[in-house]
Residue, then its C-alpha position, 0 to 999 in steps of 0.5 A: m564691541v570693538d577690539s580694545a586694541f583698536a579702540t583708542d588712539e595713541f594719545v588715549r593709550t598713553q594716558i591709560a598707561a600713565w594711569q596704570r603706573e600711578l595705580a601701581s606705584v602710588r596707590r599700590l593696588a594689588l595686581a589682580t585689581l590692576e588687571a581688572y581695572g585695565r580690563d574694565v577700561d579697555q571694555f568701556f573704550g571698546f564699547l565707546a569706539g563702536h558707539t561713536g564709530g571710531p577710535v576713542s580720542l581726546a575729543t571723544l572723552k570731552a564729548l562723553r555723556g552720562a547716557d554713554v556710560r549708562s548704555f555701557m553699564a546696561q550692556r554689561r548688566n545684560e551680559s549677566l555681570g553681577a552688582r559687585s563687578l558692575a560697581r568695580v567697573l564704575s570704580a575703574l572708570k571714575s578712577f581713570f577720569r579723576f586721573l585725567e582731571r588731575e593731569g589737566v587733560v579733561a574734566t567730565e561730569a558724565l560719571n557723576v550722574i551714574r549711581t553705584p549699583k546697590l550691593p547685596k549685604a553678604l556677611p562672611k561665613a565663619l566656622t565654629v571654633l570646633e570646625a576650625k580646629r578640626t579643619i586644621s588637625t584633620t589635615e594630618e590624616m589626609e596626607e601620607r608625607p609628614w612634611v607636607a601634612a605639617r606644611d598644610m597645617a602650618v598654612l591653615s594655622l596662620c589663616y585661623g591663628a593669625g588671621l592671614r589671607i592665604s596669599e599673605a601666608l604663602a608670601l611669608t619668608k623665614g625672615d618674617l618670623e621675628g620672635e613672638v611676632l610675624r611680619v606680614t605684607g598685605k594688600g598694597g604692600k602694607v606691612r603689619l606685625v601680628p602676634l604669633i601665638q604658641p600653637v601657630r609657632r609650633s606648627i611652623e617650627l614642626y614644618l621647618e624641622l620636617c621640610p626637606f629643603n633648605v629655607w633661607p631667611e629671604e626665601p619663601l617659607f612654604r614650598g611645593v613638593k619640588g621645592g618651588v613656591l607653594s601654590p594657593r590652589l594646593i591649599q584650597y584643594r586640601v580644604a576641599q578634601l577636608r570639607g568632604v571628610l568633615g561634612l563642612p559647608p561649601s563656604a568652608t575655605p581657607h579664607a573662611l578661617r580668616h573670617s573665623f579668626a575675626t569673628h571668634l576674637l570679637g565674640r570673646g571681647g576682642d577690641l574692634r580697632a585691634i582686630q582691624e590692625l590684625l587683619g590689615h584692614a585700611s578702614l574700620s568699616t570693613t572690620q565692622i561687618y564682623t559685629a553683624v556676624d557676631t550678632d547673628r550668631l548670638l540671636e541664633s543661639y538665643r532662638k535655639a536656647h530660650p524657652r520662648g525663642 
């Protein structure tokens, strides 16, 4: 595979840059997704340059065949890339070539004949109600500094009590606390309002009382021990400690608390549309996976408890 820096001519590099600007400003993709898409397209053009014997140009793009894309996907598969990653690669390539078509640069059918890899059905692994509560409450026993313990409890309370992603919790400012609701900025910069139940509010208030740093409304709410923005790795490490103490499975992560939030709400009769809004899912189909989780739990309980199970 050719070094991506030498894989394309100036015209194609200009188109890639314009596409990335559109993804960031119009589609407002998360930074991690933007970077992954950029890598995928760079790797494809590196492969294509080696395949055709020269930098990728407009003429190369016009001559693109389905066989070229299949060869690239086969190479990535041979490099042990999983089905989800392969699906993302294909999504990135299709996105770039759709952009070129919209801009009137080139239209190709090469990608339309490539099937998206079949993805394994992976259900989110939720904790039980007791496990979730113990994960949060035991945090206090793991930390000698009261304000740090209160901070970590507040972050985990937001994951389980408000269904926040860890990145969303750590991006909160003091100004995002609006009475009984929380203003959350999710993926793609989309803002949603989430009810702030009393236990979660109390955990945040306790943290703010004990925090040794001044937290102004426009500044990040959660701080590291030196006053900087709290790193998600510290919360992940804290949960890893709790897994060992509480004997929880490896699937017990901060994100599992968010899964637990949705699963437990649904199990108690929560409306699927409301849960979609609370989680910040763009599509209801993303939220519907929790119906399968809840059904699995119900069947498991049935098998264990029913005399003829």
